C-alpha positions as CSV (number, residue, x, y, z in Angstrom):
1,M,-57.0,-16.3,-67.1
2,T,-59.5,-14.5,-64.7
3,R,-59.0,-10.6,-64.2
4,K,-58.2,-11.6,-60.8
5,Q,-55.5,-13.9,-61.8
6,R,-54.0,-11.3,-64.3
7,I,-54.3,-8.5,-61.4
8,N,-52.0,-11.0,-59.2
9,R,-49.8,-11.5,-61.9
10,L,-49.0,-7.9,-62.8
11,K,-48.4,-7.4,-58.8
12,S,-46.1,-10.0,-58.4
13,R,-43.9,-8.8,-61.4
14,F,-44.2,-5.0,-60.3
15,P,-44.6,-5.2,-56.4
16,S,-45.9,-2.0,-55.0
17,A,-44.0,0.1,-52.7
18,N,-47.0,2.3,-51.7
19,K,-47.2,2.4,-47.8
20,N,-51.2,2.7,-47.9
21,K,-52.2,-0.9,-47.8
22,K,-55.6,-0.2,-48.2
23,A,-55.2,1.7,-51.5
24,G,-52.4,-1.0,-52.6
25,N,-55.1,-3.6,-52.4
26,K,-57.2,-1.8,-54.7
27,T,-54.9,-0.7,-57.3
28,I,-51.3,-1.1,-58.6
29,V,-48.7,1.8,-57.4
30,S,-45.5,0.6,-58.7
31,R,-42.4,2.5,-60.3
32,G,-41.3,-0.8,-62.1
33,L,-44.8,-0.7,-63.5
34,C,-44.4,2.5,-64.9
35,H,-41.1,2.1,-66.4
36,H,-42.4,-1.2,-67.8
37,I,-45.2,0.9,-69.5
38,A,-43.0,3.6,-70.6
39,R,-40.7,1.4,-72.4
40,E,-43.2,-0.6,-74.2
41,V,-45.2,2.5,-75.2
42,L,-42.3,4.7,-76.4
43,K,-41.0,1.8,-78.8
44,R,-44.1,1.8,-80.6
45,K,-46.3,4.1,-82.8
46,P,-49.3,5.8,-81.2
47,I,-52.0,3.4,-82.6
48,S,-49.7,0.3,-82.0
49,A,-49.1,1.6,-78.2
50,A,-52.8,2.1,-77.5
51,R,-53.6,-1.6,-78.7
52,W,-50.7,-2.7,-76.5
53,I,-52.1,-0.9,-73.2
54,R,-55.6,-2.4,-74.0
55,A,-54.1,-5.9,-74.6
56,A,-51.6,-6.3,-71.8
57,I,-52.3,-3.7,-69.1
58,L,-56.0,-2.9,-68.9
59,P,-57.1,-6.5,-68.2
60,A,-54.8,-6.6,-65.3
61,L,-55.9,-3.4,-63.6
62,P,-58.9,-3.2,-61.3
63,I,-61.7,-1.8,-63.4
64,K,-62.7,0.8,-60.9
65,S,-59.0,2.1,-60.4
66,N,-57.6,5.5,-61.2
67,W,-54.9,3.5,-62.9
68,H,-57.6,1.6,-65.1
69,R,-59.5,4.9,-66.0
70,E,-56.3,6.9,-66.7
71,L,-54.7,4.5,-68.9
72,R,-57.9,3.8,-70.8
73,R,-57.8,7.5,-71.3
74,L,-54.3,7.6,-72.4
75,A,-55.1,4.6,-75.1
76,Y,-58.0,6.8,-76.3
77,S,-55.9,9.6,-77.0
78,L,-53.1,8.0,-78.7
79,D,-55.7,6.5,-81.1
80,A,-56.8,10.2,-81.7
81,M,-53.2,11.2,-82.0
82,A,-52.5,8.8,-84.8
83,R,-55.8,9.9,-86.7
84,G,-55.4,13.5,-86.3
85,E,-58.2,13.8,-83.9
86,N,-58.9,16.0,-80.9
87,L,-56.8,14.6,-77.8
88,F,-58.0,13.6,-74.3
89,Y,-55.5,15.7,-72.7
90,T,-54.4,19.1,-72.5
91,I,-50.8,19.4,-73.2
92,F,-49.7,22.6,-71.1
93,G,-50.6,22.6,-67.5
94,H,-51.3,25.2,-64.9
95,D,-51.7,24.7,-61.3
96,G,-54.2,26.8,-60.0
97,N,-53.4,26.4,-56.4
98,G,-50.3,28.7,-56.4
99,K,-47.7,26.1,-56.1
100,L,-47.0,26.3,-59.8
101,P,-47.9,29.9,-60.8
102,F,-47.0,29.6,-64.5
103,V,-47.9,27.5,-67.4
104,F,-45.7,24.5,-67.9
105,F,-44.6,21.6,-70.2
106,S,-43.6,18.1,-68.9
107,A,-42.5,14.9,-70.4
108,L,-41.1,11.7,-69.0
109,P,-38.0,12.0,-66.6
110,Q,-35.2,9.8,-67.6
111,Y,-36.3,8.7,-71.1
112,T,-36.1,12.5,-72.2
113,C,-33.0,13.1,-70.0
114,P,-29.8,12.4,-72.1
115,G,-27.8,14.7,-69.8
116,A,-28.8,12.8,-66.6
117,G,-26.1,11.5,-64.2
118,E,-26.4,11.1,-60.4
119,C,-29.7,13.0,-60.4
120,L,-31.7,9.7,-61.4
121,Q,-31.0,8.7,-57.7
122,W,-33.1,11.3,-56.2
123,C,-35.2,12.7,-59.0
124,Y,-38.3,14.3,-57.6
125,S,-40.2,13.4,-60.7
126,F,-40.6,9.9,-60.0
127,K,-42.2,10.6,-56.7
128,G,-45.2,11.8,-58.8
129,W,-45.7,8.4,-60.3
130,R,-47.4,7.3,-57.2
131,H,-50.4,8.8,-58.7
132,V,-51.3,7.9,-62.4
133,S,-52.2,11.2,-63.8
134,P,-48.8,12.8,-63.7
135,F,-47.3,9.8,-65.3
136,T,-49.9,9.5,-68.0
137,R,-49.7,13.1,-68.9
138,Q,-45.6,12.8,-69.1
139,L,-46.0,10.0,-71.3
140,H,-48.7,11.4,-73.5
141,N,-46.4,14.7,-73.9
142,T,-43.5,12.4,-74.8
143,M,-45.4,10.6,-77.7
144,L,-46.5,14.0,-78.9
145,L,-42.9,15.2,-79.2
146,Q,-41.9,12.0,-80.9
147,H,-44.8,11.2,-83.4
148,A,-47.2,14.6,-83.6
149,P,-45.6,17.9,-82.3
150,E,-48.1,19.8,-84.5
151,Y,-50.4,19.4,-81.6
152,I,-48.0,21.0,-79.4
153,A,-47.4,23.9,-81.8
154,K,-51.1,24.6,-82.2
155,E,-51.9,24.7,-78.3
156,W,-48.9,27.0,-78.0
157,H,-50.2,29.6,-79.9
158,T,-53.6,29.3,-77.8
159,L,-51.6,30.4,-74.4
160,P,-52.7,33.6,-73.0
161,N,-50.3,37.0,-74.0
162,G,-47.5,37.9,-71.8
163,I,-47.5,34.9,-69.3
164,E,-44.6,32.9,-67.9
165,V,-43.8,29.5,-69.1
166,R,-41.8,26.7,-67.7
167,L,-39.9,24.2,-70.0
168,Y,-39.9,21.9,-68.2
169,V,-41.2,20.8,-65.1
170,D,-40.5,17.2,-65.8
171,G,-38.3,15.7,-68.3
172,D,-35.8,17.4,-70.3
173,F,-34.9,18.5,-73.8
174,D,-34.2,14.8,-75.3
175,S,-32.5,15.5,-78.6
176,A,-31.3,18.2,-81.1
177,Q,-34.6,18.1,-83.0
178,T,-36.8,19.2,-79.9
179,L,-34.3,21.8,-78.9
180,S,-34.7,23.5,-82.1
181,F,-38.7,22.7,-81.9
182,W,-39.1,24.5,-78.9
183,F,-36.8,27.3,-79.8
184,D,-38.7,28.0,-83.0
185,L,-41.9,28.1,-80.8
186,C,-40.2,30.6,-78.3
187,R,-39.2,32.9,-81.4
188,Q,-43.0,32.8,-82.5
189,R,-44.2,33.9,-79.2
190,P,-42.1,36.8,-78.3
191,D,-44.6,38.1,-75.7
192,L,-44.0,35.0,-73.6
193,H,-41.4,35.0,-70.7
194,I,-39.8,31.3,-71.0
195,Y,-37.5,29.4,-68.8
196,G,-36.7,26.4,-67.3
197,Y,-33.9,24.0,-66.4
198,S,-31.6,21.3,-68.2
199,K,-29.1,18.8,-67.8
200,S,-28.8,18.3,-71.5
201,W,-25.8,20.7,-71.9
202,G,-24.4,18.8,-74.6
203,L,-27.3,19.7,-76.8
204,F,-27.2,23.4,-76.2
205,L,-23.3,23.7,-76.9
206,E,-24.0,21.5,-80.1
207,H,-26.8,24.1,-81.0
208,K,-24.4,26.8,-80.8
209,Q,-21.4,25.2,-82.9
210,N,-23.7,24.4,-85.8
211,G,-24.5,27.9,-86.1
212,N,-27.6,28.2,-84.3
213,T,-29.0,30.8,-81.7
214,F,-31.0,31.3,-78.7
215,P,-34.2,33.2,-78.5
216,A,-34.1,36.2,-76.4
217,N,-37.1,35.2,-74.6
218,Y,-35.8,32.2,-73.1
219,I,-33.7,32.0,-69.7
220,L,-32.0,28.5,-68.8
221,N,-30.9,27.3,-65.1
222,L,-28.2,24.7,-65.2
223,S,-29.2,21.7,-63.0
224,S,-26.8,19.9,-60.8
225,G,-26.7,16.0,-61.4
226,S,-25.7,16.3,-65.1
227,K,-23.2,13.9,-66.7
228,Y,-21.4,17.0,-67.7
229,E,-20.5,18.4,-64.7
230,D,-17.3,16.7,-64.3
231,L,-16.4,17.3,-67.9
232,P,-13.8,20.0,-68.4
233,N,-15.0,23.5,-69.7
234,Y,-18.7,22.4,-70.1
235,A,-20.0,24.5,-67.5
236,R,-17.8,27.5,-68.3
237,A,-19.1,27.0,-71.9
238,M,-22.4,27.1,-70.9
239,E,-21.9,30.2,-68.8
240,E,-20.8,32.0,-72.1
241,L,-23.5,31.2,-74.2
242,K,-25.6,34.5,-75.2
243,R,-29.1,34.8,-76.6
244,E,-30.0,36.7,-79.7
245,D,-30.4,39.9,-77.7
246,E,-26.7,39.6,-76.6
247,E,-28.0,38.8,-73.0
248,Y,-26.5,35.5,-71.3
249,L,-28.6,32.5,-71.7
250,V,-27.9,31.0,-68.5
251,R,-29.3,32.5,-65.2
252,G,-27.6,30.4,-62.9
253,Y,-27.5,27.0,-61.2
254,F,-30.3,24.9,-59.6
255,V,-28.2,22.6,-57.5
256,A,-28.9,19.9,-54.8
257,V,-26.6,19.7,-51.9
258,H,-26.3,17.2,-49.3
259,I,-26.9,18.1,-45.8
260,D,-27.2,16.9,-42.1
261,V,-30.4,15.4,-41.9
262,D,-30.7,15.0,-38.0
263,G,-33.9,16.8,-36.9
264,I,-35.1,17.5,-40.4
265,P,-38.4,16.0,-41.4
266,K,-38.5,14.3,-44.8
267,G,-40.8,15.5,-47.8
268,A,-42.5,18.8,-48.3
269,K,-42.5,19.3,-44.4
270,R,-39.0,20.2,-44.6
271,Y,-39.5,23.5,-46.4
272,S,-41.3,24.7,-43.4
273,V,-38.4,24.4,-41.0
274,A,-35.8,27.3,-40.8
275,E,-33.0,24.9,-40.0
276,Y,-33.5,23.1,-43.1
277,H,-32.8,26.2,-45.1
278,A,-30.0,27.5,-42.8
279,R,-28.2,24.0,-43.6
280,V,-28.8,24.3,-47.2
281,R,-27.4,27.6,-47.6
282,Q,-24.2,26.8,-45.4
283,A,-23.7,23.6,-47.6
284,A,-24.1,25.6,-50.7
285,K,-21.7,28.3,-49.5
286,E,-19.2,25.3,-48.5
287,Q,-19.4,23.7,-51.8
288,Y,-19.6,26.7,-54.2
289,G,-18.1,29.4,-52.4
290,T,-21.1,31.8,-52.6
291,M,-24.3,32.9,-50.9
292,A,-27.4,30.9,-52.3
293,L,-31.1,31.1,-51.9
294,S,-32.7,27.8,-50.5
295,C,-35.6,26.8,-52.6
296,P,-38.9,27.5,-50.6
297,G,-40.2,24.2,-51.9
298,D,-43.0,25.7,-54.3
299,C,-42.7,28.6,-56.7
300,G,-45.5,30.3,-55.0
301,N,-43.4,31.2,-52.1
302,C,-40.4,32.6,-53.6
303,P,-39.0,36.0,-52.1
304,G,-40.2,38.8,-54.2
305,A,-42.8,39.0,-56.9
306,R,-41.6,36.3,-59.2
307,Q,-40.1,32.9,-58.9
308,Q,-36.4,33.6,-58.7
309,C,-35.1,30.9,-61.2
310,G,-37.3,32.7,-63.9
311,L,-35.3,36.0,-63.3
312,D,-33.1,37.3,-66.2
313,R,-29.4,37.2,-65.3
314,N,-28.2,40.8,-64.9
315,S,-24.4,40.6,-64.5
316,N,-21.5,38.1,-64.9
317,K,-22.1,36.9,-61.2
318,M,-23.8,33.5,-61.1
319,V,-26.7,32.9,-58.9
320,L,-27.2,29.4,-57.2
321,I,-30.7,28.4,-55.9
322,A,-30.0,25.1,-53.8
323,I,-32.1,22.3,-52.7
324,G,-31.2,19.9,-50.0
325,V,-31.2,16.1,-50.2
326,H,-30.9,13.4,-47.7
327,G,-27.8,11.4,-47.6
């Protein structure tokens, strides 16, 4: 089979929804293809996964495309991971343009989200898969968690003193083992201010029930869309969890509310529209009975000096940060 035939076969199996027809003719941008690669890689050990990428995927991608280059790089790094050598990726990200003014860690959405519910229908992380780099970095980090977490620990100890770290931007705590792994790292770096979002509420409650504690430098936001939302007492039990310093673990909720989309643009443009934020605040008040901050869309534009979802909870009053979704 020629390379052109392989490319056409892959496109027929995983048709692209990319609206850029010119780009679509050059490469393959398909969420279905990403899911296929993720499933096949995650069920293998690193060196076997690297071989599969080279045998099953690279021959069916245009050689000069970003997808071919980044997946080839992923294969090299998986080989290095298996051999204990230097990786071809950095593990923690830092967006220098101000949209994400913190160091962050991401993993694959859905595959690391045991608490995911309806959120899978509108998860923003999948939109990033239109570009290969976010996808390969998330997959690479997920493989590290499963097979070589010592790499993560090593890079963790090189992070600058006193910075803010978000766990996770994409993905979630996938197991009790992963939760304990991160909390041990948090305790080893008490200088860091660490926060994040999670829908894996069951893992947190299990962690507590097993006699474990929560580090004093970690703060949690409960994300809506969790499968635990409609289960009796789960949310209340999460709100009552405390850290080792006796402060509350849960800062508040990050919720998605449905709004009337008439006249509201889609995508990032909606954040610049005052009416969008007014509708989000109103919807949050109607649904939860309290005032809420409408997320400004990027963390560099939060009111005040810091992103609001990273602030500690100072009272029994829970704080909502809402984002509107179409539908």
